[in-house]
C-alpha positions in Angstrom: 12.4 239.4 68.0 10.9 239.8 64.6 13.4 240.5 61.8 11.5 239.8 58.6 7.9 240.2 57.3 6.6 238.5 54.2 3.6 239.6 52.3 1.5 237.5 49.9 0.7 239.1 46.6 -2.9 238.3 45.5 -5.3 239.4 48.2 -2.7 241.3 50.3 -0.5 243.5 48.1 -2.6 242.9 45.1 -6.1 244.2 45.8 -8.9 241.7 45.7 -12.4 243.1 45.2 -14.3 240.8 47.5 -17.6 242.4 46.8 -17.2 241.8 43.1 -16.4 238.2 43.8 -19.6 237.7 45.7 -21.6 239.5 43.1 -20.2 237.4 40.2 -20.9 234.2 42.2 -24.5 235.4 42.7 -25.0 236.6 39.1 -23.8 233.3 37.5 -25.2 230.9 40.0 -21.8 229.8 41.4 -21.5 228.2 44.8 -19.7 230.2 47.5 -16.0 230.2 46.8 -16.8 228.6 43.4 -14.9 231.3 41.5 -11.7 230.7 43.4 -12.2 226.9 43.1 -12.4 227.3 39.3 -9.3 229.6 39.2 -7.1 228.0 41.8 -8.5 224.5 42.5 -7.6 222.6 39.3 -4.6 220.2 38.7 -3.5 222.6 36.0 -3.2 225.5 38.5 -1.3 223.2 40.9 1.1 222.4 38.1 1.5 226.0 37.0 2.1 227.3 40.5 5.2 225.1 40.9 6.5 225.8 37.4 5.5 222.5 35.8 2.5 223.7 33.7 1.7 226.5 31.4 -0.4 229.6 32.0 -2.4 228.8 28.9 -3.4 225.3 30.1 -4.3 226.7 33.6 -6.6 229.4 32.1 -8.3 226.9 29.8 -8.9 224.6 32.7 -10.3 227.5 34.8 -12.7 228.4 32.1 -14.0 224.8 31.8 -14.4 224.6 35.6 -16.3 227.8 35.7 -18.6 226.8 32.9 -19.4 223.5 34.6 -20.3 225.2 37.9 -22.3 228.2 36.5 -26.0 228.1 36.0 -25.7 231.0 33.4 -22.9 231.4 30.8 -20.1 233.3 32.6 -17.9 235.9 31.0 -14.4 235.0 29.8 -11.8 234.1 32.5 -9.6 237.1 31.6 -12.6 239.5 31.9 -13.4 238.0 35.3 -9.8 238.3 36.5 -9.8 242.0 35.4 -12.9 242.6 37.5 -11.9 240.9 40.7 -8.2 242.1 40.8 -8.1 245.8 41.2 -4.5 246.9 41.1 -2.6 247.3 44.4 -3.8 248.0 47.9 -2.1 251.3 48.4 -2.4 251.1 52.2 -0.5 247.8 52.1 2.1 249.3 49.7 2.7 252.2 52.0 3.1 249.8 54.9 5.7 247.7 53.1 7.7 250.9 52.4 7.5 252.0 56.0 8.4 248.6 57.4 11.4 248.3 55.0 13.2 250.9 57.0 13.0 248.7 60.1 12.8 245.1 58.9 13.6 242.8 56.0 10.5 242.6 53.9 9.7 239.9 51.3 7.0 238.9 48.9 6.0 235.2 49.2 3.5 234.2 46.5 2.0 231.2 44.9 2.0 232.4 41.3 3.1 231.6 37.7 6.3 232.8 36.1 4.5 235.9 35.0 4.6 237.4 38.5 7.9 239.3 38.2 7.6 240.7 34.7 3.9 241.3 34.4 3.0 242.3 37.9 6.1 243.6 39.7 8.6 245.0 37.2 5.8 246.7 35.3 4.9 248.8 38.3 8.3 249.1 39.8 7.2 247.1 42.9 10.0 244.5 42.9 12.4 247.1 44.4 10.2 247.4 47.5 11.1 243.9 48.6 14.4 242.6 49.8 13.5 239.2 48.3 10.7 237.8 46.1 9.9 234.1 46.4 7.7 232.9 43.6 6.4 229.3 43.9 6.7 228.7 40.2 10.4 229.5 40.4 11.3 227.6 43.5 9.2 224.5 42.6 7.2 224.3 45.8 4.0 226.2 46.9 2.3 227.3 50.1 1.2 225.8 52.4 4.2 223.4 52.1 6.7 224.1 54.9 9.6 224.0 52.5 8.7 227.3 50.8 8.5 229.1 54.1 11.9 227.7 55.1 13.3 228.7 51.8 11.9 232.2 52.2 13.5 232.5 55.7 16.8 231.3 54.4 16.7 233.7 51.4 15.9 236.7 53.7 18.5 235.7 56.3 16.3 235.1 59.3 15.3 232.1 61.4 11.6 231.1 60.9 10.8 232.1 64.5 11.9 235.7 63.6 9.5 235.9 60.5 5.9 236.9 60.0 3.9 235.9 57.0 0.7 237.8 55.9 -1.7 235.9 53.7 -5.4 236.0 52.8 -5.8 232.2 52.7 -6.2 230.3 56.0 -4.4 227.2 54.7 -1.3 229.3 53.9 -1.5 231.0 57.4 -1.6 227.6 59.0 1.2 226.4 56.8 3.3 229.4 57.9 2.7 228.7 61.6 3.5 225.0 61.1 6.8 226.1 59.5 7.6 228.1 62.6 6.6 231.6 61.4 4.2 233.9 63.1 1.3 234.6 60.7 -1.6 236.9 60.1 -4.8 236.1 58.2 -5.5 239.2 56.2 -9.2 239.6 55.1 -8.9 243.0 53.6 -9.3 245.2 56.6 -6.1 247.3 56.8 -6.7 248.6 60.4 -7.0 245.0 61.6 -3.7 244.2 59.8 -1.9 247.1 61.6 -3.3 246.0 64.9 -2.2 242.4 64.5 1.3 243.4 63.4 1.6 245.6 66.5 0.4 242.8 68.7 3.3 240.7 67.4 5.7 243.4 68.4 6.2 245.1 65.0 6.8 248.8 65.3 7.3 251.5 62.6 
């Protein structure tokens, strides 16, 4: 029986404009998935997401990686981030609020230490979740099984009673390897609802 449901932030609760990502890659001659490789594929990001590196060094490394891949000078990394991240997915936010009345709900995100203050507290979203697990604060990141086990422990459920929803396949596999059920969310809300119901979730 499912007792707890975890949501990733970026790409699930935080709305990712996938069409803008494709357009930026086309406009600046980036390879497919090159934008995310620049943002989240550097050693500086891997250090930042487990709390061992600074946001400043991560963003500087991302800008360098982007410039190296692009065939035309790209805009600044902060400008790109503002274009591809479009606030919150209101359908998912409403779903979290509905599910909260029936299940324990958590946020499980690979992020920097800015997650809580800049992204959750600012919009009053932290109160939607029973627990928030930020990789930068627990010192381990998805898809490492330890972060899923930590999340299950914090929310008070066995891994087999948990679902994790993520937009990255590696993190979905990691959740399943850790004993969770998992859903790969690719931006289609109706599909997310269907997959939750197929796992026995009701609201």
